[in-house]
C-alpha positions as CSV (number, residue, x, y, z in Angstrom):
1,X,3.4,44.3,68.5
2,X,0.7,44.9,65.8
3,X,-2.9,44.6,66.6
4,X,-5.4,42.9,64.4
5,X,-7.4,45.4,62.3
6,X,-10.8,44.8,60.7
7,X,-12.3,47.2,58.2
8,X,-15.4,49.0,59.3
9,X,-18.2,49.6,57.0
10,X,-21.1,52.0,57.1
11,X,-24.2,50.0,56.2
12,X,-27.7,51.0,55.1
13,X,-27.1,54.8,55.0
14,X,-26.8,55.9,51.4
15,X,-24.4,58.8,51.0
16,X,-23.0,58.5,54.5
17,X,-19.2,58.4,54.4
18,X,-17.0,57.4,57.3
19,X,-13.3,58.2,57.2
20,X,-11.2,56.6,59.8
21,X,-7.8,57.8,60.8
22,X,-5.8,55.0,62.3
23,X,-3.5,55.9,65.1
24,X,-1.9,53.9,67.8
25,X,-2.8,55.9,70.8
26,X,-6.3,57.3,71.4
27,X,-6.3,60.7,73.0
28,X,-9.3,63.0,72.5
29,X,-7.1,66.1,72.6
30,X,-4.5,65.1,70.0
31,X,-4.2,62.9,67.0
32,X,-1.0,60.9,66.9
33,X,0.6,58.7,64.2
34,X,1.9,55.2,64.5
35,X,5.2,55.0,66.4
36,X,7.2,54.9,63.1
37,X,6.9,54.3,59.4
38,X,7.5,50.6,59.7
39,X,4.4,50.2,61.9
40,X,2.3,52.3,59.5
41,X,3.6,50.3,56.5
42,X,2.6,47.1,58.3
43,X,-0.9,48.5,59.2
44,X,-1.4,49.6,55.6
45,X,-0.4,46.2,54.3
46,X,-2.6,44.4,56.8
47,X,-5.7,46.4,55.8
48,X,-5.1,45.9,52.1
49,X,-4.5,42.2,52.6
50,X,-7.7,41.8,54.6
51,X,-9.7,43.6,51.9
52,X,-8.3,41.5,49.2
53,X,-8.8,38.3,51.2
54,X,-12.5,39.2,51.4
55,X,-13.0,37.6,54.9
56,X,-16.7,38.3,54.7
57,X,-17.0,36.3,51.6
58,X,-18.9,39.0,49.7
59,X,-19.5,38.1,46.0
60,X,-18.0,41.2,44.3
61,X,-18.3,41.9,40.6
62,X,-16.8,44.6,38.5
63,X,-13.9,45.3,40.8
64,X,-11.7,48.3,39.9
65,X,-8.5,49.4,41.6
66,X,-6.3,52.4,41.5
67,X,-4.3,54.9,43.4
68,X,-5.4,58.0,45.3
69,X,-4.5,61.5,44.0
70,X,-2.0,63.5,45.9
71,X,1.3,62.8,47.6
72,X,1.0,59.4,49.3
73,X,3.8,56.9,50.1
74,X,1.3,54.1,49.4
75,X,-2.3,54.3,48.3
76,X,-5.0,52.0,46.9
77,X,-8.7,52.2,46.3
78,X,-11.0,49.3,45.4
79,X,-14.5,49.8,44.1
80,X,-16.9,46.8,43.5
81,X,-20.5,45.9,43.2
82,X,-22.7,43.1,44.5
83,X,-26.2,42.3,43.5
84,X,-27.6,45.1,45.6
85,X,-24.7,47.3,46.8
86,X,-21.7,49.2,45.7
87,X,-18.6,49.2,47.9
88,X,-15.7,51.6,47.9
89,X,-12.6,51.1,50.1
90,X,-9.7,53.5,50.0
91,X,-6.4,53.4,51.9
92,X,-3.6,56.0,52.1
93,X,-0.3,56.1,53.9
94,X,2.0,59.1,54.3
95,X,4.9,58.5,56.6
96,X,3.6,57.2,59.9
97,X,-0.1,58.0,59.1
98,X,-2.7,55.6,57.7
99,X,-6.0,56.9,56.6
100,X,-8.8,54.7,55.3
101,X,-12.3,55.1,54.1
102,X,-15.0,52.5,53.6
103,X,-18.4,53.3,52.1
104,X,-21.1,51.1,50.8
105,X,-24.6,52.0,49.5
106,X,-27.6,50.4,47.9
107,X,-27.8,50.7,44.1
108,X,-29.8,53.8,43.0
109,X,-33.5,52.8,43.4
110,X,-34.7,55.2,40.7
111,X,-32.3,54.0,38.1
112,X,-33.0,50.5,39.1
113,X,-36.8,51.0,38.6
114,X,-36.2,52.3,35.1
115,X,-33.7,49.5,34.2
116,X,-36.1,46.7,35.5
117,X,-39.1,48.0,33.5
118,X,-38.3,50.7,31.0
119,X,-41.6,50.2,29.2
120,X,-43.4,51.8,32.2
121,X,-41.3,55.0,31.7
122,X,-41.4,55.6,28.0
123,X,-40.4,59.3,28.2
124,X,-37.6,58.8,30.7
125,X,-34.2,57.3,31.2
126,X,-32.1,55.7,34.1
127,X,-30.2,59.0,34.4
128,X,-33.4,61.0,34.6
129,X,-34.9,58.8,37.2
130,X,-31.8,58.5,39.4
131,X,-32.4,59.4,43.0
132,X,-28.7,59.8,44.1
133,X,-27.0,63.0,43.1
134,X,-23.9,61.0,42.1
135,X,-22.9,58.0,40.0
136,X,-20.4,55.4,41.2
137,X,-17.7,56.9,38.9
138,X,-18.3,60.4,40.2
139,X,-18.2,59.2,43.8
140,X,-15.0,57.3,43.3
141,X,-13.4,60.3,41.5
142,X,-14.5,62.6,44.4
143,X,-13.3,60.3,47.2
144,X,-10.0,59.4,45.5
145,X,-9.2,62.7,43.9
146,X,-10.5,65.4,46.2
147,X,-11.8,64.1,49.6
148,X,-8.9,62.0,50.8
149,X,-6.4,64.5,49.4
150,X,-8.0,67.2,51.5
151,X,-8.1,65.0,54.6
152,X,-4.4,64.3,54.1
153,X,-3.7,68.0,53.9
154,X,-5.7,68.6,57.1
155,X,-3.8,65.8,58.9
156,X,-0.4,67.1,57.9
157,X,-1.3,70.6,58.9
158,X,-2.5,69.4,62.3
159,X,0.6,67.3,62.8
160,X,2.7,70.3,62.0
161,X,0.9,72.6,64.4
162,X,1.0,69.9,67.2
163,X,4.7,69.4,66.6
164,X,5.2,73.1,67.2
165,X,3.6,73.0,70.7
């Protein structure tokens, strides 16, 4: 029996990233996968379907999709903007493991100040006034190309060591 899964978002904390490893049993001493690949496939499909259904009714613009770097059986990321925020949701499945990441943050206030009134900052630019040490493109590249790939490596190493116990 599958359980309903709702994506969790980190709100109002720029730069804060929450990575959630989905596993059937919760045991503080061990991480465990789903019972089998079929359950993990169903969980992955449910999460992606819920994101695409947009149950919260958020008015996304500029959505981009792609796959994660690394060796995944299934993967997807979706990046999108709203009037005030940027959202990034990423999902990966390897065998009977499902890893997902959901991040959202306010648009850069420094760049926004410049873009709303560039005449007040004649010797500057949006890039020069940016507060965040990243752009959306660089954050997406880091999450999908490096961060989740490293998490996957850590999970597989941990699973290997637990299997040897």
